[in-house]
N, C-alpha and C positions, 0 to 999 in steps of 0.2 A: 688505629686507635679511634679514628672519628665514631666508627659503627659502634664501638664501647661506650664512648661518651654519650651518643645518642640515645643509647638503652638505658644509661644511668639516669639522664635527666628524663627519660619517659618515667622512670619510678619515682621520682620526686615531684613530677608536676602535679597529681592527685592533692598533694600538701600545699602548694602554692595556689591551685585552683578553689580550695575550700575558703581560702582568705581573700578571694577575688582577684589573684593574680595569674601569673603564667610566666614561662621562660620558654626561649626558643634559642637552639643552639645557631650560631652565625659560623664560626668557624673553628678549626683545632690546627694549630700550626706543629711543625715538626719539632719544636723546642718544649711542646708540652703546656703550650698557653692556649687556653679554651676562651674564645670568645663568644658570649651570649647576650640576647636581649631581653631586658625584664620587660613584660607586659601587663596590662590591667591595672589593677590596684598596686602592683610591684613596682612599677614604673614611676610613681611619683611619691611613694612611700619613704619616710625618712629612716626607716629601719631597714631599708633594701640593701645598703652596704654591709650591714652585719648578717643579714640573711644570707647575702652571697658568700662572704667569707667564713663565717661559722657554719653554714647551713651548707650550699650547694659545694662550695669548694672542699670542705672538710670531707663530705659524702664523697665526692669525685676522687678525692686522692685517696681515701681509704678502699674504693673499688678498682681503680685504674692508678698504680703507681707512678706512670710516666708523666701524669697532670702535674704541672708544677705551678700554675697558676690560673685563675678564672677571673676574666674580666667583664665588665657590662660596655656595650658598645652601643 
């Protein structure tokens, strides 16, 4: 599943980079918890939590049903 998540994250990186941010995959566990690191403008952005939940998490869940939650570390 980690390879699938990496591929999906690569697909959304251009959108985040366009706003001066970025995302890095840290880990995917057996329970479907995806850990990511927000970088650049995303790291300090007050909208980062919404971007993570409404954007990244929703996208990953739609592409990979085994994903249960996305958290920033």
